[in-house]
N, C-alpha and C positions, 0 to 999 in steps of 0.2 A: 570430564564429568561432566553430563546435562544440564545446565544452569538451569534453576529451576524459575520459570516461568513469572511475567506478570501477573498482579489481577486483571486480567482483561477487563473485565466487569465495572470494577473503581476505575481504571482507567476510561473506558468509553464514556461513564457518568464525567470526573474532571472534564475531557477535551469536548467533550458536546457541550456540558453548558458554559464554559468559556468560548467556544465558539456561539454560541447562541446571545450568550450577553456582550460581545464584539461588535456581531452583528446588526445587534438590536439600534446602535447608535451608530451605523454606520452612516455617512452622508449617499441620501439618494442617489443613483447612478455610476455611483464609486465604479473604478472597472476593478475586476481582479489581477492585480500584474502578471502571475504566474497562469490564471484563463482569460486571456483577453477578450474573448470573448464575450462573459460573463462580465455583469455589474453583481453589485453585494445582495440584492435581491436573489438575482441567479444562483447564487453559493448557496445561501441559507435554501432554495428551492431542492437544489442539488443531493444537500444531504438531507434532507429531509423525506427524499421522494426512495435514497437509495435506505434510508434506516426502516423508512415503510416496506418496501420490497423484502429485506429481508425477514419482517418480521412476520409479510404473509409463508414466506418460505421456510418459515421455524411454524409455524404458527396450523398450517395448510398439513407441511412436510412434503411438498410438492417433488414431485421428478420433472417437472416439466417448469421452466425459469417462465414460456412463455404466457400461461397460465395463469404464475402469481402474479403478473405484470399487467391482466386485463383489464382491473379493475381500479386501477390507479387514480385517486380521489383529484380534483378540481384546483388547478392550482389559483390560493388565496390570491385577490387582487391587490392588498395593500401587507404593505411591514409588518404591521398588527397583525392582521392576521399569518402572514409566514413567520412571524416568531409565535405564536399562539399553535398551531399546525407542528412546529417544528419539538415545539416541546411537548405537546401530546406525544406526536408518534416516538419520540425518543423515552419517553417514557415508560409503553406500551413495551416497546424489543427491552427495554432494561429488564421488566420486570419478568417479561416472556423468557428472557436470556436466565436469569436471575434461576426460574422455578424448572429447569427441562435441566436435564441433566448430559451435560456437553458429551456422553458417548451416543447419545441418542442420535438417529442417522439424519441427515440433512443435504439435499442435494445443493452443490456449491458448483463454480465453475473450473477446481484444481483438480477434478479426474481423478484425483487420491486419497484426502482427508474426507471423504463424506459423511461429515460430524456436527454436530450443533458446536463443539468445542473449534471447531474453522470458523465460524461465522462469530463466535466470538471476541477469538482474536484480529478476524477479518475488520471488524466493525470496532474496535480498539484503535487500528492504526490510520481508517479511514476519516475518523473522526479527526486522530492528532495529523493529517496532512492538512485535510480542510480547517482546521484549529488555525495551523500556519499560513493559510490563506487567508483567508478573515483580518488576523492580524496585520499582512503586508497591506493589506487593505484602508486599516486604520494606521498604518504607521506605527506600528509598537510591535515588538517582539516579549517573548517570556521561556522561560527555559521547558525542556524538555525533560522531562526523568529521564537518567541515563538508562536505565533498567529497559524502560519501555522502547526506548529508541533502539539500543541492544540489539531487543525480540523483533524491532520494527526493519533492522538490518539484515537481520536471519531471514525475516521471512519474504522482503524482498529479490534477496538472492536465490534461496531456497525456493520459494514457491511461485512466485510473483516473475521471476526470471529465469529460476532452474526447472522451472517443474515445467518441464515439456515430456509432450503427449509420445507411446510407446510409437506409435506410427509413422514416426519420422526417425532422421539419425543425424548426427552432427559431426560435421566436418572440423577437423582443428587446424587452424594455420601451420605451416609449416615453418613458421618465421620465429614462433613466437608467440604463446598461447595463455600462459598461468598470470594470475594476478592475487595478490592476496592482499586484503580489506582487514585493515588493524584499528579495532577499537580502542584506543589508549586508554580512557577511560574507565571501562571495565574486563579490559585485559582478552576480550573475545576476536577472534581471529577466521577469517575464514577463506579459503582459493578456490575460486571457478575459475576453468577454462574457455577462453572465449573462441568461439568457433562461428560456423553456419549450420540453418539447422534447415535439411531438405527433408521435405514429404509434401502425400498429399490425401488429406483430409478424409476418411471416411465415411465423414457422415455429410459433410458439405462439396467435396470434391474441389475443395476450394487449394493451391498448389503453394508451398511454404520453402520459401530460400528469403532467408533471415539473419542477423545477428543472433546468438545462441550464447548462451552459457550453461555449463557444465560443471555445478561445483560437486568438490572434490573432499575427501578428511583432506584436512591439511597435519601433516608430521611434520612441520618445518623444514622441510629440506628446501632447496632451492626455486626459488620461482623467478620470473622472467619481467615482473613489474610489483610495486607497493601500491597502496592507497592506504593512508593513515592520516585520524584524527578523532576528535570526539566521538560517540555514537550518534547523538546530535547531529554535528556535522555531517557524517557518515550517512544515515538517514537521510535529514535533508535533499544529498546529491543522488542519492539514488533513486527519487520521486522528482528530481528534477526542480529543487526549491533551491532559494538561496540560500546558504549555509551560513549561521550567523560568525564561524572561524575560518580557519584555514585547513585543506586539507593537503599535503606532504603527497608530491608524488614522484615519485622515482623507478627507476628501473627504464627497459625498452620504449620507447618511445610511439612507435608502433601498435604495439599492444595496448599501450593507453589510448591513442587513439581510437582502440577498435571497441575497448571498454565505455568508451565516452558514443560511440557509434549506438551501439548496445542501448545504453538509457537514453540517448536521443529520440529515438524510435521508439519509445513509450511502451507503455502497457498493451499484450493484446491478447 
């Protein structure tokens, strides 16, 4: 049975509002522990830019992301300007998404779900991850909605890491590949096969040889390793953010190490 997706627009609103509220009072120059090259103002500008970009993609039905990013506004020079800019951009994005059919076409980097619905989902989770970053700056954490976090685990596994392009191939390791990820609070499970993705991009000519994940149907059978935790903890770990709780790691140590390598490589 396919779970009912959470209300991505409402979560986009909540997570963005919490993000803005936390950073509006963050100390000037405070570094972001999970993005050490940024300070609090950089983080605020980053999410404002991201939400501005996807507003342009949906509004113009852009087919080339380079065109959508050509007229990026200038960065405001102080915290108050950044907060105001972010609030304006966010309200514009949310209103646009609320008034657009999720089934409408919209370019995105996934290469599969080229719809506005993808943008709704992705921006809810983008706001969530950066809300966590903002709270780490402030030294305080608030809980993540379990259903949103569970949906986030699904997205990062099946889309971000598991959405492999068709022009390459994935080779599994011979001494163990499969990992079951189990959310103990929502009851959802996923199984992924860890291997290496090899191929040459037909558009850029870039040769790829990197860790990869192929998501499989979970038929309840035996796997080589298991990660268990709350959906919030799993979502944080999959995005290389510190989890508030503990993740139980069981099974083949080599498979777990390769899964860690996949996560450490980050989003490509």
